[in-house]
DONU-388411 format. One line per 2 residues: number of its first residue (from 1); their letters; for each residue x, y negated, z negated of C-alpha. Coordinates in steps of 0.1 Angstrom, whole numbers, plus 5000, padded with zeros to 4 digits. Last residue first. Layout:
// DONU-388411
NUM	A	X,Y,Z; ...
//
This chain:
// DONU-388411
991	LE	7811,6855,8045; 7819,6870,8011
989	DS	7805,6843,7989; 7774,6840,8012
987	VH	7766,6877,8009; 7767,6876,7971
985	NE	7748,6842,7972; 7721,6858,7989
983	SN	7721,6893,7970; 7714,6870,7939
981	TN	7683,6852,7953; 7666,6881,7967
979	ES	7669,6893,8002; 7644,6883,8030
977	TE	7614,6903,8038; 7613,6929,8064
975	TG	7596,6920,8099; 7562,6939,8105
973	ET	7547,6911,8123; 7523,6900,8094
971	DK	7554,6897,8073; 7569,6872,8096
969	EV	7540,6853,8097; 7539,6853,8059
967	KQ	7575,6842,8057; 7571,6814,8080
965	ET	7541,6802,8058; 7565,6802,8026
963	EE	7593,6782,8042; 7567,6754,8050
961	KK	7552,6758,8016; 7586,6755,7998
959	ND	7600,6728,8022; 7594,6698,7995
957	ET	7599,6720,7965; 7630,6734,7974
955	PP	7640,6768,7991; 7676,6778,7990
953	EE	7694,6775,8027; 7695,6808,8043
951	AP	7724,6829,8039; 7732,6847,8074
949	KV	7717,6881,8075; 7732,6912,8062
947	EE	7724,6946,8078; 7722,6972,8051
945	VG	7749,6995,8046; 7745,7028,8031
943	EA	7760,7047,8000; 7777,7021,7985
941	DD	7801,7031,7958; 7833,7029,7979
939	TP	7825,6997,7994; 7813,6996,8032
937	PI	7828,6968,8055; 7809,6936,8058
935	VK	7806,6923,8095; 7814,6896,8114
933	ES	7802,6887,8147; 7817,6867,8175
931	DT	7844,6893,8180; 7818,6917,8193
929	SS	7833,6951,8193; 7830,6952,8158
927	TK	7795,6964,8160; 7798,6994,8175
925	NS	7827,7000,8151; 7801,6995,8120
923	ET	7777,7019,8138; 7802,7045,8140
921	ST	7814,7040,8106; 7778,7044,8094
919	SN	7772,7077,8114; 7804,7087,8098
917	KD	7794,7076,8064; 7761,7095,8061
915	KP	7731,7073,8056; 7709,7071,8024
913	KP	7674,7054,8029; 7666,7018,8017
911	KP	7631,7013,8003; 7606,6993,8024
909	KP	7596,6961,8009; 7559,6961,8003
907	KA	7538,6939,8028; 7525,6903,8018
905	FK	7494,6892,8037; 7469,6894,8008
903	AK	7497,6879,7982; 7501,6847,8004
901	SI	7464,6843,8003; 7465,6845,7965
899	LY	7498,6820,7961; 7477,6792,7981
897	NV	7446,6800,7964; 7463,6794,7930
895	ER	7477,6758,7942; 7446,6750,7957
893	DL	7425,6755,7930; 7449,6738,7907
891	LA	7449,6707,7926; 7410,6707,7930
889	LK	7403,6712,7895; 7426,6682,7887
887	AE	7406,6661,7912; 7375,6672,7899
885	ID	7383,6659,7864; 7395,6630,7876
883	KS	7360,6622,7894; 7344,6632,7860
881	LL	7362,6603,7843; 7375,6604,7808
879	VP	7383,6568,7802; 7350,6557,7792
877	KE	7340,6523,7797; 7326,6512,7758
875	TP	7295,6518,7743; 7304,6553,7735
873	SR	7334,6537,7712; 7367,6551,7718
871	KE	7391,6574,7698; 7371,6606,7713
869	QE	7379,6592,7747; 7418,6590,7738
867	AV	7418,6629,7726; 7398,6639,7757
865	TE	7425,6618,7776; 7457,6634,7759
863	NK	7444,6670,7759; 7432,6670,7794
861	WE	7464,6653,7808; 7486,6676,7790
859	TT	7466,6710,7804; 7468,6693,7836
857	EN	7506,6688,7836; 7513,6722,7823
855	IV	7491,6741,7849; 7508,6719,7874
853	KE	7540,6727,7865; 7534,6765,7863
851	LT	7521,6764,7898; 7552,6750,7911
849	KL	7574,6772,7891; 7560,6799,7907
847	EV	7565,6782,7941; 7598,6774,7934
845	ET	7609,6809,7921; 7597,6828,7953
843	FI	7567,6848,7953; 7568,6885,7970
841	QD	7585,6900,7938; 7583,6940,7948
839	DG	7622,6944,7944; 7622,6922,7915
837	PL	7597,6938,7893; 7562,6918,7889
835	MK	7560,6903,7857; 7564,6867,7867
833	AS	7531,6874,7891; 7511,6885,7859
831	KL	7518,6854,7842; 7511,6830,7865
829	FF	7478,6847,7873; 7469,6844,7834
827	AS	7478,6808,7833; 7454,6801,7864
825	HN	7428,6817,7850; 7430,6803,7817
823	LM	7434,6768,7835; 7404,6775,7858
821	SD	7385,6784,7826; 7393,6752,7810
819	LA	7386,6732,7837; 7350,6745,7842
817	AL	7343,6740,7807; 7355,6702,7812
815	RD	7333,6695,7840; 7301,6710,7825
813	PW	7306,6694,7793; 7314,6659,7809
811	KK	7287,6656,7834; 7260,6641,7809
809	RE	7286,6618,7795; 7295,6605,7828
807	EV	7258,6601,7835; 7252,6580,7806
805	RF	7282,6559,7808; 7272,6549,7845
803	FM	7237,6541,7840; 7246,6516,7814
801	AK	7274,6500,7835; 7248,6499,7866
799	CL	7221,6483,7846; 7223,6447,7851
797	KR	7238,6455,7890; 7203,6473,7893
795	LE	7186,6445,7881; 7199,6421,7902
793	SL	7195,6448,7935; 7158,6450,7927
791	KE	7150,6413,7926; 7174,6408,7958
789	KL	7152,6435,7977; 7119,6423,7968
787	EK	7126,6386,7977; 7137,6402,8013
785	TG	7107,6421,8016; 7084,6392,8008
783	AT	7064,6384,7979; 7028,6389,7974
781	YG	7028,6415,7952; 7055,6403,7933
779	ED	7041,6368,7924; 7021,6373,7890
777	DM	7021,6407,7882; 7054,6415,7897
775	WT	7070,6382,7880; 7057,6397,7846
773	SA	7075,6429,7855; 7107,6412,7864
771	AS	7107,6391,7832; 7101,6422,7808
769	LK	7130,6438,7828; 7153,6408,7821
767	GS	7143,6408,7785; 7150,6443,7782
765	IE	7185,6444,7800; 7196,6415,7778
763	EK	7182,6429,7745; 7197,6462,7749
761	EE	7233,6447,7759; 7230,6426,7729
759	ET	7219,6459,7709; 7250,6478,7722
757	VV	7245,6504,7748; 7255,6539,7751
755	AL	7240,6558,7722; 7204,6541,7731
753	YE	7208,6558,7764; 7209,6592,7753
751	DQ	7186,6588,7726; 7158,6574,7750
749	YL	7142,6542,7740; 7160,6523,7768
747	KD	7149,6547,7792; 7113,6540,7793
745	QT	7118,6503,7802; 7143,6519,7831
743	EF	7117,6539,7844; 7088,6513,7845
741	IF	7109,6485,7860; 7130,6510,7885
739	AE	7094,6524,7896; 7077,6490,7904
737	LS	7112,6479,7922; 7111,6513,7943
735	NL	7075,6508,7953; 7079,6472,7963
733	TK	7110,6480,7986; 7090,6511,8002
731	ER	7060,6491,8005; 7080,6460,8023
729	EQ	7098,6485,8043; 7066,6499,8055
727	KE	7054,6466,8063; 7082,6454,8083
725	LD	7080,6489,8103; 7044,6482,8111
723	RD	7049,6446,8119; 7079,6459,8140
721	TL	7057,6482,8158; 7032,6457,8163
719	DQ	7053,6434,8180; 7067,6461,8201
717	LK	7031,6466,8213; 7026,6433,8224
715	KK	7061,6428,8239; 7054,6460,8260
713	SA	7021,6446,8271; 7036,6412,8280
711	EI	7061,6430,8299; 7036,6451,8320
709	DD	7017,6421,8324; 7047,6404,8341
707	AN	7054,6435,8360; 7020,6433,8377
705	PD	6992,6455,8361; 6979,6480,8390
703	LV	6947,6474,8408; 6924,6502,8406
701	DN	6910,6516,8437; 6921,6493,8470
699	VE	6957,6488,8464; 6971,6465,8492
697	QE	7006,6477,8506; 7030,6457,8524
695	VG	7057,6473,8544; 7082,6460,8567
693	ID	7098,6486,8592; 7131,6502,8587
691	VS	7146,6506,8623; 7158,6542,8632
689	IK	7181,6548,8663; 7188,6587,8675
687	SK	7214,6590,8704; 7213,6612,8734
685	KQ	7243,6624,8752; 7255,6622,8786
683	PK	7284,6633,8809; 7289,6615,8840
681	PK	7274,6628,8874; 7300,6641,8896
679	KD	7302,6624,8931; 7309,6589,8922
677	AE	7338,6604,8900; 7353,6621,8932
675	KE	7349,6589,8951; 7368,6569,8924
673	DE	7393,6599,8923; 7400,6600,8959
671	KA	7404,6560,8957; 7428,6564,8928
669	ED	7452,6592,8949; 7452,6565,8977
667	KK	7463,6541,8956; 7489,6557,8937
665	EE	7503,6574,8971; 7509,6538,8982
663	DS	7526,6527,8949; 7550,6558,8951
661	KE	7551,6588,8929; 7573,6589,8899
659	SK	7545,6581,8875; 7526,6610,8887
657	EA	7553,6636,8879; 7555,6621,8845
655	EK	7516,6626,8841; 7516,6659,8856
653	EA	7545,6669,8831; 7523,6658,8799
651	QP	7492,6678,8813; 7510,6711,8813
649	QD	7523,6725,8847; 7510,6761,8857
647	KD	7482,6749,8875; 7447,6770,8877
645	SS	7440,6760,8840; 7436,6724,8848
643	EK	7414,6728,8875; 7393,6753,8850
641	DP	7394,6727,8823; 7386,6700,8848
639	KQ	7353,6720,8852; 7346,6730,8819
637	EE	7338,6695,8810; 7310,6688,8832
635	TQ	7294,6722,8822; 7297,6712,8785
633	SE	7284,6680,8789; 7253,6694,8805
631	GK	7248,6720,8782; 7255,6696,8749
629	SK	7227,6672,8765; 7201,6701,8767
627	EG	7208,6714,8732; 7204,6680,8720
625	ET	7168,6677,8735; 7158,6712,8722
623	KE	7177,6706,8688; 7160,6676,8681
621	ET	7125,6686,8688; 7136,6721,8666
619	EL	7148,6700,8639; 7118,6680,8633
617	KE	7091,6709,8633; 7114,6732,8614
615	QA	7122,6708,8588; 7083,6698,8581
613	SE	7074,6733,8582; 7054,6749,8612
611	KP	7018,6760,8606; 7005,6727,8611
609	KE	6972,6720,8591; 6945,6710,8615
607	AT	6941,6676,8626; 6910,6659,8620
605	ED	6889,6649,8649; 6895,6618,8662
603	QD	6901,6625,8700; 6922,6601,8720
601	KG	6956,6617,8711; 6942,6652,8725
599	AE	6942,6680,8698; 6948,6656,8671
597	PP	6981,6643,8664; 7007,6666,8641
595	VE	7016,6658,8604; 7051,6661,8603
593	EE	7062,6682,8574; 7091,6668,8552
591	DQ	7107,6696,8535; 7143,6677,8542
589	VP	7142,6649,8560; 7154,6647,8594
587	ET	7188,6624,8597; 7186,6588,8603
585	VN	7209,6566,8622; 7207,6528,8624
583	AS	7222,6520,8594; 7248,6546,8594
581	PE	7268,6529,8622; 7285,6557,8646
579	SS	7316,6572,8633; 7297,6603,8620
577	GG	7289,6607,8582; 7300,6626,8550
575	GF	7335,6610,8546; 7348,6644,8535
573	LS	7333,6670,8557; 7330,6643,8587
571	SI	7365,6634,8580; 7374,6671,8586
569	TN	7357,6676,8617; 7370,6640,8630
567	GL	7405,6653,8626; 7398,6690,8641
565	KT	7383,6669,8674; 7416,6648,8674
563	LT	7438,6677,8672; 7420,6695,8699
561	SE	7421,6670,8722; 7392,6645,8728
559	EE	7369,6648,8761; 7361,6622,8776
557	KE	7336,6598,8759; 7299,6605,8763
555	EV	7276,6581,8782; 7248,6569,8760
553	VT	7213,6576,8765; 7188,6562,8740
551	EF	7160,6576,8715; 7141,6551,8694
549	VS	7123,6555,8658; 7104,6529,8640
547	EV	7107,6536,8602; 7080,6536,8573
545	RD	7093,6543,8539; 7086,6561,8509
543	LR	7048,6558,8507; 7037,6575,8474
541	LV	7011,6597,8464; 7010,6608,8427
539	GS	7007,6643,8415; 7029,6643,8387
537	ED	7057,6664,8408; 7056,6638,8435
535	MN	7033,6633,8469; 7057,6620,8493
533	FH	7046,6599,8527; 7072,6592,8553
531	AK	7055,6568,8579; 7071,6575,8616
529	IG	7065,6548,8642; 7068,6564,8677
527	KS	7095,6579,8698; 7103,6549,8714
525	EA	7129,6553,8745; 7158,6526,8746
523	DS	7160,6497,8770; 7137,6476,8748
521	HK	7155,6481,8715; 7155,6449,8702
519	KF	7122,6439,8716; 7107,6469,8704
517	SN	7120,6465,8670; 7106,6429,8670
515	GV	7071,6442,8675; 7071,6467,8646
513	GS	7084,6440,8622; 7058,6440,8598
511	LK	7037,6468,8588; 7005,6466,8565
509	VT	6992,6494,8545; 6958,6494,8528
507	TL	6958,6517,8498; 6933,6542,8479
505	NQ	6897,6541,8494; 6874,6564,8479
503	SG	6866,6540,8451; 6854,6554,8417
501	FM	6852,6592,8406; 6823,6585,8382
499	KL	6800,6576,8411; 6812,6608,8431
497	DD	6808,6628,8399; 6772,6619,8398
495	QS	6763,6623,8435; 6780,6659,8431
493	LF	6814,6666,8445; 6822,6693,8473
491	SL	6813,6665,8496; 6846,6649,8489
489	DG	6858,6647,8523; 6889,6627,8525
487	YN	6905,6604,8500; 6917,6570,8517
485	IY	6952,6555,8529; 6945,6529,8555
483	FM	6965,6517,8585; 6979,6483,8597
481	FD	6992,6470,8630; 7027,6449,8639
479	DT	7031,6457,8676; 7041,6485,8701
477	YR	7015,6513,8687; 7007,6541,8706
475	NF	7029,6568,8692; 7020,6565,8654
473	TI	7038,6595,8638; 7029,6608,8603
471	VK	7055,6623,8578; 7046,6643,8546
469	RQ	7069,6656,8518; 7053,6677,8492
467	PY	7053,6683,8456; 7026,6696,8455
465	PA	7004,6725,8472; 6975,6715,8494
463	MR	6942,6727,8474; 6922,6702,8493
461	QF	6943,6691,8523; 6970,6667,8523
459	LI	6975,6639,8551; 6942,6645,8573
457	RK	6944,6623,8600; 6919,6599,8610
455	NH	6912,6578,8642; 6889,6551,8649
453	KL	6887,6539,8684; 6881,6502,8691
451	GR	6867,6494,8728; 6880,6479,8758
449	VG	6852,6479,8787; 6874,6486,8823
447	DE	6844,6509,8837; 6864,6540,8828
445	EE	6871,6532,8791; 6900,6512,8777
443	TE	6908,6519,8740; 6920,6498,8713
441	RS	6935,6510,8678; 6919,6520,8644
439	FE	6939,6536,8616; 6928,6562,8589
437	VQ	6951,6583,8568; 6939,6614,8546
435	IP	6938,6624,8513; 6919,6658,8500
433	FV	6912,6658,8461; 6925,6690,8438
431	AA	6957,6685,8449; 6973,6719,8440
429	DR	7004,6731,8418; 7031,6752,8427
427	VL	7051,6762,8398; 7082,6782,8398
425	FP	7094,6799,8367; 7135,6798,8365
423	KV	7149,6808,8333; 7159,6781,8311
421	KF	7189,6758,8310; 7187,6730,8286
419	AK	7204,6693,8288; 7197,6688,8324
417	SL	7161,6686,8315; 7136,6695,8342
415	AA	7134,6732,8327; 7132,6720,8291
413	AQ	7104,6696,8302; 7084,6727,8319
411	YV	7090,6746,8286; 7074,6717,8271
409	AG	7044,6717,8291; 7038,6754,8287
407	MA	7038,6750,8250; 7018,6717,8249
405	AA	6994,6736,8273; 6992,6768,8254
403	ED	6986,6748,8219; 6948,6749,8212
401	AN	6938,6783,8228; 6965,6802,8220
399	IN	6967,6830,8241; 6950,6865,8243
397	KG	6916,6859,8240; 6906,6873,8275
395	LE	6869,6877,8277; 6853,6910,8282
393	EK	6835,6935,8305; 6838,6912,8332
391	GV	6805,6899,8352; 6820,6862,8356
389	AK	6784,6847,8349; 6776,6870,8321
387	LL	6807,6865,8302; 6803,6829,8308
385	VE	6770,6825,8293; 6777,6846,8262
383	QV	6813,6827,8259; 6794,6795,8253
381	RP	6768,6808,8235; 6793,6821,8208
379	VR	6812,6784,8206; 6849,6792,8204
377	TA	6852,6779,8240; 6850,6748,8228
375	GG	6884,6749,8213; 6901,6751,8246
373	VL	6913,6783,8267; 6896,6813,8273
371	IV	6911,6841,8297; 6894,6854,8327
369	QE	6910,6886,8341; 6917,6904,8372
367	IE	6897,6880,8397; 6897,6896,8432
365	DL	6863,6909,8423; 6850,6875,8413
363	SM	6853,6865,8451; 6879,6843,8466
361	ES	6878,6811,8491; 6900,6794,8466
359	SA	6880,6761,8467; 6846,6782,8464
357	LA	6859,6806,8433; 6869,6773,8415
355	QE	6836,6756,8422; 6817,6786,8408
353	VP	6836,6788,8380; 6835,6751,8370
351	GP	6793,6756,8375; 6791,6785,8353
349	VR	6787,6767,8321; 6761,6740,8333
347	DF	6734,6761,8317; 6752,6761,8284
345	LD	6750,6720,8286; 6711,6725,8296
343	TC	6705,6744,8262; 6723,6723,8239
341	LA	6695,6715,8216; 6681,6749,8216
339	EF	6717,6762,8210; 6719,6743,8175
337	EA	6687,6752,8167; 6695,6789,8168
335	RT	6727,6782,8150; 6705,6772,8122
333	VK	6708,6737,8104; 6699,6731,8068
331	AK	6694,6697,8056; 6710,6671,8029
329	FD	6711,6634,8026; 6724,6614,8000
327	ID	6706,6578,7996; 6732,6549,7984
325	DM	6718,6529,8007; 6728,6547,8037
323	LG	6746,6582,8035; 6754,6581,8001
321	EI	6769,6617,8000; 6765,6636,8028
319	QA	6751,6671,8035; 6746,6697,8061
317	VH	6737,6731,8050; 6747,6759,8073
315	EA	6731,6788,8094; 6741,6816,8117
313	NA	6779,6815,8108; 6809,6815,8127
311	SL	6805,6794,8153; 6778,6771,8130
309	VT	6810,6762,8109; 6823,6744,8138
307	KL	6795,6727,8150; 6786,6715,8114
305	RQ	6822,6700,8109; 6818,6680,8138
303	AE	6781,6672,8130; 6793,6660,8095
301	KL	6818,6633,8112; 6791,6623,8137
299	LK	6768,6617,8106; 6793,6597,8088
297	AM	6796,6579,8120; 6760,6573,8124
295	AR	6759,6559,8085; 6786,6532,8096
293	LN	6768,6521,8127; 6731,6517,8110
291	ER	6707,6514,8137; 6703,6551,8138
289	VD	6695,6552,8102; 6662,6535,8112
287	KQ	6655,6517,8079; 6625,6524,8050
285	SK	6646,6548,8036; 6641,6581,8021
283	KQ	6616,6589,8049; 6629,6627,8054
281	EN	6617,6622,8090; 6644,6599,8093
279	FI	6671,6620,8078; 6659,6651,8101
277	KA	6661,6625,8133; 6698,6615,8122
275	LH	6707,6649,8118; 6695,6659,8156
273	DR	6713,6629,8169; 6745,6639,8153
271	LR	6741,6674,8167; 6733,6665,8201
269	LE	6766,6642,8197; 6785,6672,8187
267	ME	6773,6691,8217; 6787,6661,8236
265	FG	6819,6663,8222; 6822,6700,8225
263	GL	6827,6699,8264; 6810,6690,8296
261	TR	6815,6657,8308; 6841,6661,8335
259	DF	6830,6693,8348; 6855,6714,8368
257	GV	6864,6736,8394; 6900,6746,8406
255	GR	6911,6770,8430; 6946,6787,8441
253	IQ	6970,6772,8416; 7002,6792,8424
251	LQ	7023,6805,8395; 7056,6820,8410
249	PQ	7083,6847,8396; 7119,6846,8407
247	TG	7138,6865,8432; 7170,6846,8442
245	AE	7181,6815,8423; 7190,6790,8449
243	KT	7177,6803,8482; 7144,6814,8468
241	KT	7126,6846,8470; 7091,6853,8453
239	TQ	7075,6872,8424; 7038,6868,8421
237	YT	7013,6853,8400; 6978,6836,8413
235	VI	6962,6812,8393; 6923,6805,8395
233	TA	6915,6775,8374; 6883,6765,8357
231	TT	6878,6730,8339; 6857,6717,8313
229	SG	6853,6680,8300; 6854,6661,8266
227	SG	6863,6684,8237; 6878,6711,8254
225	MD	6865,6736,8276; 6893,6756,8295
223	YF	6882,6788,8315; 6916,6803,8330
221	MV	6910,6826,8357; 6937,6855,8367
219	NQ	6947,6867,8402; 6978,6892,8402
217	AT	6999,6893,8433; 7021,6921,8439
215	SN	7054,6914,8441; 7061,6917,8407
213	ID	7047,6897,8372; 7046,6921,8343
211	KR	7081,6912,8330; 7076,6878,8330
209	RF	7045,6879,8305; 7057,6854,8277
207	VG	7065,6829,8308; 7032,6835,8328
205	YN	7010,6826,8299; 7029,6793,8293
203	LA	7028,6782,8330; 6991,6790,8334
201	VA	6983,6767,8304; 7007,6743,8319
199	AN	6990,6745,8353; 6958,6739,8337
197	DN	6969,6711,8317; 6982,6693,8349
195	IL	7019,6681,8346; 7028,6643,8347
193	QL	7063,6653,8351; 7098,6635,8335
191	VK	7081,6608,8319; 7108,6584,8304
189	LG	7090,6571,8273; 7091,6533,8264
187	AM	7055,6533,8247; 7045,6504,8277
185	DA	7061,6532,8306; 7041,6560,8287
183	AQ	7006,6538,8293; 7013,6527,8328
181	LV	7020,6565,8333; 6985,6574,8322
179	AR	6974,6543,8342; 6991,6560,8373
177	RE	6973,6593,8365; 6941,6579,8363
175	AQ	6943,6554,8397; 6956,6587,8416
173	NF	6925,6608,8404; 6925,6630,8375
171	FA	6908,6666,8380; 6935,6687,8369
169	PV	6933,6668,8335; 6965,6654,8324
167	TI	6994,6670,8306; 7026,6648,8295
165	VA	7061,6660,8301; 7085,6637,8280
163	DK	7121,6623,8279; 7130,6598,8249
161	VA	7136,6617,8218; 7162,6603,8192
159	QE	7173,6625,8165; 7159,6643,8134
157	AF	7138,6667,8156; 7106,6666,8134
155	DQ	7109,6628,8126; 7117,6621,8166
153	AL	7086,6641,8176; 7065,6623,8150
151	GR	7077,6591,8164; 7072,6600,8199
149	SY	7034,6607,8190; 7031,6572,8177
147	NL	7046,6559,8209; 7023,6580,8228
145	VM	6992,6566,8208; 7003,6531,8212
143	GL	7004,6535,8248; 6971,6551,8245
141	IE	6958,6515,8234; 6975,6498,8256
139	EP	6965,6519,8287; 6927,6512,8273
137	SY	6935,6475,8275; 6934,6454,8241
135	LT	6920,6422,8238; 6931,6398,8206
133	EE	6920,6362,8201; 6882,6368,8192
131	SN	6890,6399,8176; 6894,6437,8189
129	KF	6880,6429,8221; 6883,6463,8241
127	LV	6891,6456,8279; 6879,6472,8309
125	TG	6890,6472,8345; 6884,6446,8371
123	RK	6919,6440,8376; 6924,6401,8372
121	ED	6889,6395,8355; 6892,6419,8330
119	SQ	6857,6432,8321; 6843,6435,8286
117	LQ	6841,6461,8260; 6826,6454,8223
115	HE	6829,6485,8204; 6800,6491,8178
113	PF	6779,6509,8208; 6803,6541,8206
111	YK	6784,6567,8227; 6763,6542,8248
109	QY	6793,6521,8256; 6812,6551,8264
107	QA	6785,6562,8290; 6785,6524,8303
105	VQ	6822,6530,8311; 6816,6566,8323
103	PN	6793,6552,8352; 6819,6527,8367
101	KA	6813,6494,8366; 6839,6481,8344
99	TK	6864,6495,8367; 6879,6531,8355
97	GL	6917,6541,8357; 6913,6550,8322
95	LN	6881,6544,8303; 6872,6585,8298
93	QL	6906,6594,8284; 6903,6565,8255
91	YR	6880,6591,8234; 6888,6571,8202
89	YV	6893,6535,8192; 6889,6526,8154
87	VK	6883,6491,8142; 6845,6488,8148
85	PN	6841,6523,8130; 6848,6507,8094
83	KV	6839,6529,8065; 6837,6564,8085
81	SV	6863,6552,8110; 6889,6546,8084
79	GL	6892,6582,8075; 6897,6587,8114
77	AS	6925,6563,8114; 6942,6580,8085
75	DG	6939,6613,8104; 6958,6601,8137
73	FL	6969,6565,8136; 6969,6534,8114
71	RE	6976,6496,8125; 6974,6468,8097
69	NE	6974,6431,8094; 6939,6424,8110
67	KL	6930,6462,8113; 6937,6483,8142
65	CV	6928,6519,8138; 6940,6540,8166
63	AV	6926,6578,8174; 6938,6607,8193
61	PT	6934,6633,8164; 6966,6652,8159
59	KR	6975,6689,8159; 6997,6710,8143
57	RS	6991,6697,8108; 7017,6690,8079
55	EK	6997,6657,8068; 7026,6637,8085
53	NL	7022,6655,8118; 7039,6689,8126
51	VI	7057,6694,8160; 7052,6726,8177
49	EM	7082,6744,8186; 7097,6756,8216
47	PV	7136,6764,8212; 7151,6748,8184
45	GP	7189,6757,8180; 7194,6726,8206
43	KV	7163,6706,8210; 7129,6717,8225
41	IA	7096,6699,8216; 7060,6700,8212
39	IK	7032,6676,8204; 6994,6686,8205
37	MW	6970,6657,8211; 6933,6659,8198
35	ES	6901,6641,8209; 6901,6635,8247
33	GL	6933,6658,8251; 6971,6648,8257
31	DV	6992,6678,8253; 7025,6658,8246
29	SM	7055,6677,8255; 7092,6665,8242
27	VA	7128,6667,8250; 7159,6668,8228
25	VS	7194,6662,8244; 7200,6627,8221
23	AT	7236,6618,8226; 7259,6629,8200
21	PS	7283,6642,8225; 7283,6613,8246
19	PL	7273,6616,8282; 7302,6604,8306
17	LA	7298,6569,8318; 7321,6554,8297
15	LA	7347,6578,8306; 7341,6571,8343
13	LC	7345,6533,8334; 7377,6541,8319
11	FL	7390,6558,8349; 7382,6530,8374
9	AW	7396,6502,8355; 7428,6527,8349
7	LT	7428,6530,8389; 7422,6492,8395
5	LK	7451,6482,8368; 7476,6509,8390
3	ER	7464,6491,8421; 7471,6459,8407
1	M	7505,6469,8399
//
């Protein structure tokens, strides 16, 4: 009984864990730019669609307005930025994963002097001071933006959305990527992957050109100039063979070049300062416009518009009403002036192209096409300089410069989600910055002096593909030690880029338990301390585990019987493991590449990238050792087999003979066996033992917030969300109450409402509405949501009867007209059905009587109810209800449709053919051969005989429909219909 209950509990648990059919399956992507974000979704029936925001725009500004009791996003926040720029936060991307001393923080403060920035004492990062009591980190504000994007996606998808793929710039380092993941965690998003925006664009380009990709490599450069930065990427498209999906297209990032500060925003700032200079030169005010934060915000907004217009026009007039002190501003700006302001910026346009070519070790001749991406590439001067730099005939513009990254990311989201099945498209991204492991150990020189040797091993080279796993083995440590994970050679970066890059030291790893593992397995041979690294799909490096590996020699057991071996094989297949303890046995991890020591263990040169894959490296080492031991055991095991094969007697008979021997013979044989055993070497087998080593990691670049800080940030964001929802609910209720009061007061003077209310009712309703209106003016706009809802509910309850009477009177004409029409059609159909000849009649008498009864009852009900309603006053509760009319309509419609359906499938009855008497008598004789069958002899006036069926029970109203359905089925199968009622009665009498 207990076992049954346990099985039943497991079954219930399995059912509970099954995915619900109504569960959310939609996934989203967020192309997170410095100025704009684009959101895309995939849901069942909607493949890859850009999400529209509340203003029905396809892109949304990355801006958050944080007032005292209000929070705004997107275009609403931008509207506030002109009036009160202190409470609007934008361009957060430059502050993610940065310490307070980073040059980009100082640059941000220069661009936005209205914000108060201060250092976080715990982490050393930046905090926004929103008020005297409230501080926000860039990750928290970005979390608000991501939560807002999730809300837009859910409204568009009309279902919950949790899984997302987020784009980040390819030049984001480890700290910046972790900051984005922290922001997504605060927003409650499950990040399927952080995809580099250049890889997302390349994926979108390749997905729609799948047929053009073949075994021949095609190299394409994507030049992406956005608002805050510029990236050039070289991508190779080629088909490749995979074990799972066969030959599939693949894109591989071959080279990346970037400029962190080159973008459209820098151009807009130049234009803003130019307009401010013109205004000051006009001397319409004694004040300097650059000291007025609100006026500078207006100038920045106008500069953004001006840059867009000058991309298509040679000149344009900038104008702002009431720029400062109610003074209007107007000035003409030409494209030549704009290009002169940004000359140094345009000179930096070829830089990313050169970096990308250098990192890919390719030349421009190998690049087939250069494709433009990003809004800032629409500036004509940018295109001219770039075209000259790449030496091509033209630049590719055959991709949506704004939405390509969002669409590529959402395709990847669908591929990663288990709810969708997409055509495989392999993406091999590349790590822009090399990562290495550094460690020190003591060495002894020839003169006996001990020194300290510093070693480096490259973990991931520049442009190394990921996701990828790597293993580093430390062979000369027998006690606890530490090593460091740092960035590799960054000499390809400029001095300014190095300063903005931040700390080049990633993590200090302290290992504990190494000495204990050596003491515990002192009799085993050490194979080193192995550290397992993983760079996941998001480009984030993680240290999975560290283990101390030993190898020991154990004696192999005597050869097992064939049945035992078969049993062990089957158990290993279904059990998934060997008989040894699983805690100490580890198998080589797939796709792990072991970083070999440098040429000579004492040299500190960086190791070259191994040509062998991780699995091949590990497996070949184990196979060579395992094959030796297997070979030795096989040679030893084959000897007794040969000896036993020479003897004709089986082993069981040998044992029986041995048991019959005397004790002395047994002793002699035992001594001989011992001597032979001493001479023969026992079969041996090598066993691998792994011991987990304690790992303590200390972050050196930018400290991550601890679990308590994350929870506090989540609560802070959730409180703001709840406050926003409460405010929206209150505003909705307030608007509904206002609308109800004004609309109802107006209705009381309309004829259709005056006709259904008495004077007493009218005075009561009017008085209550007037009192509610007065209360709204005095207290309503400060009242809480609950009080507003109670007031609205009270008024609706008071007016419910009046509204009901009006609505019923509005519905009567249409409903009664439909009922009359239905009655006429039903009566005509019934009359036509009754006029069918007897042989062609397809309806039974019960069916026709049932329809006639429904028609009569409906007509009688209608006449009586309408008459009763006419006697009543309009102010009384009506007896003629629209729902009753609809019920009568439905009943009539069902009965008529039933008979019409039966008529559609009915087949005409075949007419009886005349037959000869001889053949008839012959058939009757054949039939009479069976005693159990009864036949009717032919009569004199009958020309032919029909086969008679047993009389069926006359149909009743209860079983009428069931009988008719059976008849319809028989008609469709080609069977004949039953005889009419008279013939059935005649047959039953004769039987």
